[in-house]
C-alpha positions as CSV (number, residue, x, y, z in Angstrom):
1,M,43.7,-13.2,92.4
2,T,41.3,-10.6,91.1
3,P,41.2,-7.1,92.6
4,A,37.8,-7.9,94.1
5,V,39.1,-11.0,95.9
6,T,42.2,-9.1,97.1
7,A,40.1,-6.2,98.4
8,A,37.7,-8.6,100.2
9,V,40.5,-10.5,101.9
10,L,42.4,-7.3,103.0
11,G,39.1,-5.9,104.3
12,A,38.6,-9.1,106.3
13,A,42.1,-8.8,107.6
14,G,41.4,-5.3,109.0
15,L,38.1,-6.4,110.6
16,H,39.8,-9.5,112.1
17,A,42.6,-7.5,113.7
18,G,40.0,-5.2,115.1
19,W,37.9,-7.8,116.8
20,N,40.9,-9.7,118.1
21,A,42.2,-6.5,119.7
22,L,38.8,-6.1,121.3
23,A,38.9,-9.6,122.6
24,H,42.3,-9.0,124.0
25,G,41.9,-5.4,125.3
26,L,38.6,-5.4,127.1
27,R,38.9,-6.1,130.8
28,D,36.4,-9.0,131.1
29,R,37.7,-11.2,128.3
30,L,35.5,-14.1,129.1
31,G,32.4,-11.9,129.0
32,T,33.7,-10.2,125.9
33,M,34.2,-13.5,124.0
34,T,30.7,-14.7,125.1
35,L,29.1,-11.5,123.8
36,I,31.1,-11.8,120.5
37,Q,29.6,-15.2,120.0
38,V,26.1,-14.0,121.0
39,A,26.4,-11.3,118.2
40,S,27.6,-13.9,115.7
41,L,24.7,-16.3,116.6
42,A,22.1,-13.6,116.4
43,I,23.3,-12.2,113.0
44,G,23.5,-15.8,111.7
45,V,19.9,-16.5,112.7
46,I,18.7,-13.2,111.2
47,C,20.4,-14.1,107.9
48,L,18.9,-17.6,107.6
49,P,15.6,-16.7,105.8
50,F,17.6,-14.9,103.1
51,V,20.4,-17.4,102.5
52,G,18.7,-20.8,102.7
53,V,20.4,-24.1,103.5
54,P,23.8,-25.3,102.1
55,A,23.8,-28.3,99.7
56,A,24.1,-31.7,101.3
57,G,27.7,-32.2,100.3
58,A,28.8,-29.2,102.4
59,W,27.5,-30.6,105.7
60,P,30.3,-32.9,106.7
61,W,32.8,-30.0,106.2
62,L,30.4,-27.6,108.0
63,L,29.9,-29.8,111.1
64,G,33.7,-30.5,111.3
65,S,34.5,-26.8,110.9
66,A,32.0,-25.8,113.6
67,A,33.5,-28.2,116.1
68,L,37.0,-26.9,115.3
69,H,35.9,-23.3,115.5
70,T,34.5,-23.9,119.0
71,A,37.9,-25.3,120.0
72,Y,39.6,-22.4,118.4
73,N,37.5,-19.8,120.3
74,L,38.5,-21.5,123.6
75,L,42.2,-21.7,122.5
76,L,42.2,-18.1,121.5
77,L,40.9,-17.0,124.9
78,E,43.6,-19.1,126.6
79,T,46.2,-17.7,124.3
80,Y,45.3,-14.1,125.2
81,R,45.3,-14.9,128.9
82,L,48.8,-16.3,128.7
83,G,50.6,-13.9,126.4
84,D,51.0,-10.3,125.1
85,F,48.8,-9.4,122.1
86,G,51.9,-8.3,120.1
87,Q,53.6,-11.7,120.6
88,V,50.9,-14.3,120.5
89,Y,48.7,-12.8,117.7
90,P,51.5,-13.0,115.0
91,I,52.5,-16.5,116.1
92,A,48.9,-17.8,115.8
93,R,48.3,-16.1,112.5
94,G,51.7,-16.8,111.1
95,T,51.4,-20.5,111.7
96,S,48.3,-20.7,109.5
97,P,49.5,-19.9,106.0
98,W,52.3,-22.4,105.7
99,V,50.3,-25.2,107.4
100,T,47.4,-24.4,105.0
101,A,49.8,-24.5,102.1
102,L,51.1,-27.9,103.2
103,I,47.6,-29.4,103.5
104,G,46.6,-27.9,100.2
105,V,49.6,-29.3,98.3
106,T,49.7,-32.8,100.0
107,L,46.0,-33.6,100.4
108,L,44.1,-31.4,98.0
109,H,46.8,-31.2,95.2
110,E,46.2,-27.4,95.1
111,Y,49.6,-26.4,93.8
112,L,50.9,-22.8,93.9
113,T,53.0,-21.0,91.3
114,V,56.5,-20.0,92.2
115,T,55.6,-16.4,93.1
116,Q,52.6,-17.5,95.2
117,T,54.9,-19.9,97.1
118,V,57.4,-17.1,97.6
119,G,54.5,-14.8,98.8
120,V,53.3,-17.4,101.4
121,V,56.9,-17.9,102.7
122,V,57.7,-14.2,102.9
123,I,54.4,-13.4,104.7
124,S,55.1,-16.2,107.2
125,L,58.6,-14.9,107.7
126,G,57.3,-11.4,108.3
127,M,55.1,-12.7,111.0
128,L,57.9,-14.6,112.6
129,V,60.0,-11.4,112.7
130,L,57.0,-9.7,114.3
131,A,56.5,-12.5,116.9
132,L,60.2,-12.2,117.8
133,S,60.2,-8.4,118.1
134,G,60.5,-8.7,121.9
135,G,63.3,-11.2,121.6
136,I,63.5,-15.0,121.7
137,P,60.6,-16.3,124.0
138,R,61.7,-17.1,127.5
139,R,61.0,-20.3,129.2
140,T,58.2,-18.6,131.2
141,E,56.5,-17.7,127.8
142,A,56.6,-21.3,126.5
143,A,52.9,-21.9,127.4
144,A,51.8,-18.8,125.6
145,V,53.9,-19.7,122.5
146,L,52.5,-23.3,122.5
147,A,48.9,-22.0,122.8
148,A,49.4,-19.6,120.0
149,F,51.0,-22.3,117.7
150,T,48.2,-24.7,118.5
151,T,45.7,-21.9,117.7
152,G,47.4,-21.4,114.4
153,C,47.2,-25.1,113.5
154,A,43.5,-25.0,114.3
155,I,43.1,-21.9,112.0
156,A,44.8,-23.8,109.2
157,V,42.6,-26.9,109.5
158,Y,39.3,-25.0,109.6
159,T,40.5,-22.9,106.7
160,V,40.8,-26.0,104.6
161,L,37.5,-27.4,105.8
162,D,35.7,-24.2,105.1
163,G,37.2,-23.9,101.7
164,L,36.0,-27.3,100.7
165,G,32.6,-26.7,102.4
166,A,32.0,-23.4,100.8
167,R,32.9,-24.7,97.3
168,S,30.4,-27.6,97.7
169,S,27.7,-25.6,99.4
170,G,26.1,-23.9,96.4
171,S,26.1,-20.6,98.4
172,P,29.0,-19.3,100.4
173,M,26.7,-16.9,102.3
174,S,24.5,-19.8,103.4
175,Y,27.5,-21.8,104.5
176,A,28.8,-18.8,106.5
177,A,25.5,-18.2,108.3
178,W,25.1,-21.8,109.3
179,L,28.7,-22.0,110.4
180,F,28.4,-19.1,112.7
181,I,25.2,-20.5,114.3
182,L,26.7,-24.0,114.7
183,Q,30.0,-22.8,116.3
184,A,28.6,-19.9,118.4
185,A,25.9,-21.9,120.2
186,P,28.2,-24.5,121.9
187,T,30.8,-21.8,122.5
188,I,28.3,-19.7,124.4
189,L,27.2,-22.7,126.5
190,I,30.8,-23.6,127.4
191,L,31.8,-20.0,128.2
192,N,28.7,-19.4,130.3
193,R,29.5,-22.5,132.3
194,R,33.1,-21.4,132.8
195,R,31.9,-17.9,133.8
196,R,29.7,-19.4,136.5
197,R,32.6,-21.3,137.9
198,T,34.9,-18.2,138.0
199,P,32.6,-15.2,138.4
200,T,34.0,-11.8,137.9
201,P,33.4,-9.1,140.6
202,E,31.5,-6.9,138.1
203,P,29.7,-7.5,134.8
204,N,31.4,-6.5,131.6
205,P,30.9,-2.7,131.3
206,Q,31.6,-2.6,127.6
207,R,28.9,-4.7,126.0
208,A,28.6,-2.5,122.9
209,W,32.2,-3.0,122.0
210,A,32.0,-6.7,122.5
211,L,28.8,-7.0,120.3
212,L,30.6,-4.9,117.7
213,G,33.5,-7.3,117.8
214,G,31.0,-10.2,117.1
215,A,29.6,-8.4,114.0
216,M,33.1,-7.6,112.8
217,S,34.1,-11.3,113.2
218,L,31.1,-12.5,111.2
219,V,31.6,-10.0,108.3
220,A,35.4,-10.7,108.2
221,Y,35.0,-14.5,108.0
222,T,32.1,-14.3,105.5
223,L,34.4,-12.4,103.2
224,I,37.1,-15.0,103.6
225,I,34.6,-17.9,102.9
226,W,33.5,-16.1,99.7
227,A,37.1,-15.5,98.7
228,Q,38.0,-19.2,99.2
229,T,35.6,-20.1,96.4
230,K,37.6,-17.9,94.0
231,A,41.3,-18.5,94.7
232,P,43.6,-21.2,96.2
233,L,43.3,-21.7,99.9
234,A,46.9,-21.1,100.7
235,T,47.0,-17.7,99.0
236,I,43.8,-16.6,100.8
237,A,45.3,-17.8,104.1
238,A,48.5,-15.9,103.6
239,L,46.9,-12.7,102.3
240,R,44.4,-12.5,105.2
241,E,47.3,-12.6,107.6
242,S,48.2,-9.1,106.7
243,S,46.0,-8.6,109.7
244,V,49.1,-9.0,111.8
245,V,50.5,-5.7,110.4
246,I,47.2,-4.0,111.4
247,G,47.4,-5.8,114.7
248,A,50.9,-4.5,115.2
249,I,49.7,-0.9,114.6
250,I,46.8,-1.5,117.0
251,G,49.2,-2.9,119.6
252,T,51.3,0.3,119.3
253,T,48.6,2.8,119.2
254,I,46.1,1.2,121.7
255,F,48.1,-1.0,123.9
256,H,51.3,1.2,123.8
257,E,53.5,-1.6,122.6
258,P,56.6,-0.3,120.8
259,Y,56.6,-0.5,117.0
260,G,60.4,-0.5,116.4
261,R,62.5,-1.9,113.6
262,H,61.2,-5.5,114.0
263,R,57.7,-4.4,113.2
264,T,58.9,-2.2,110.4
265,T,60.8,-5.1,108.9
266,A,57.7,-7.4,109.3
267,T,55.5,-4.8,107.6
268,I,57.8,-4.6,104.6
269,L,58.0,-8.5,104.4
270,V,54.2,-8.9,104.6
271,L,53.6,-6.2,101.9
272,T,56.3,-7.9,99.7
273,G,54.5,-11.2,100.2
274,I,51.2,-9.7,99.3
275,T,52.7,-8.3,96.1
276,A,54.2,-11.6,95.1
277,I,50.8,-13.4,95.6
278,N,49.1,-10.9,93.4
279,I,51.7,-11.1,90.6
280,A,51.0,-14.7,90.0
């Protein structure tokens, strides 16, 4: 991986952790997620005149990914409703790299070097340590863990779809803009319907933060889509999950969750995995 690709993915990781913390931390999560999608839709539409239309070969991947992203957004909302940010975020993100690697090897024949494989495994192990920082999940937390694991599988599958789509699109930026439009529009409709059924006592008082989260989400994933055209999907998926370390720091500083030895160990493992990926 070139320094530019590494920098892009690490930058995306920071942005991703930030917008997920916003989605988790704001009081009206349903309204927050809706506004995040509104921002994504608006920015995608604004970009269309400048990026054009993806090549025909990208559209099957694009449509499949948009449908999966819509499901992912709903899963993410449910995951944050059920569990603590410090627990469910690393489970969701930690599931993605090794599932992506399995898909890449078995279906795409995208083989990794020994050091890249070690890097993916070590990063996933670091996130497992982070997820278990509060101890083995109790029976009452089973629903949150299952939701987080399912979210991670969705991330892995849309990662593969977007890698294939971006590579066949002729323009990663065009692919990204259309993806955000196609996934945001149905998500907004679904969330608005859900909001009408379960109205909150007061409107979301932090619209600016939610809209900022949408912009952060779009920039972060656009960087990832571009990076997927430059390096193996599994290494990109693993490297971007350094966001869990940033998420752990956010959890400690903003949500007052303890950092402790588990998070320190996880940080060391993730940084070791990042180094291994970039040695290859």
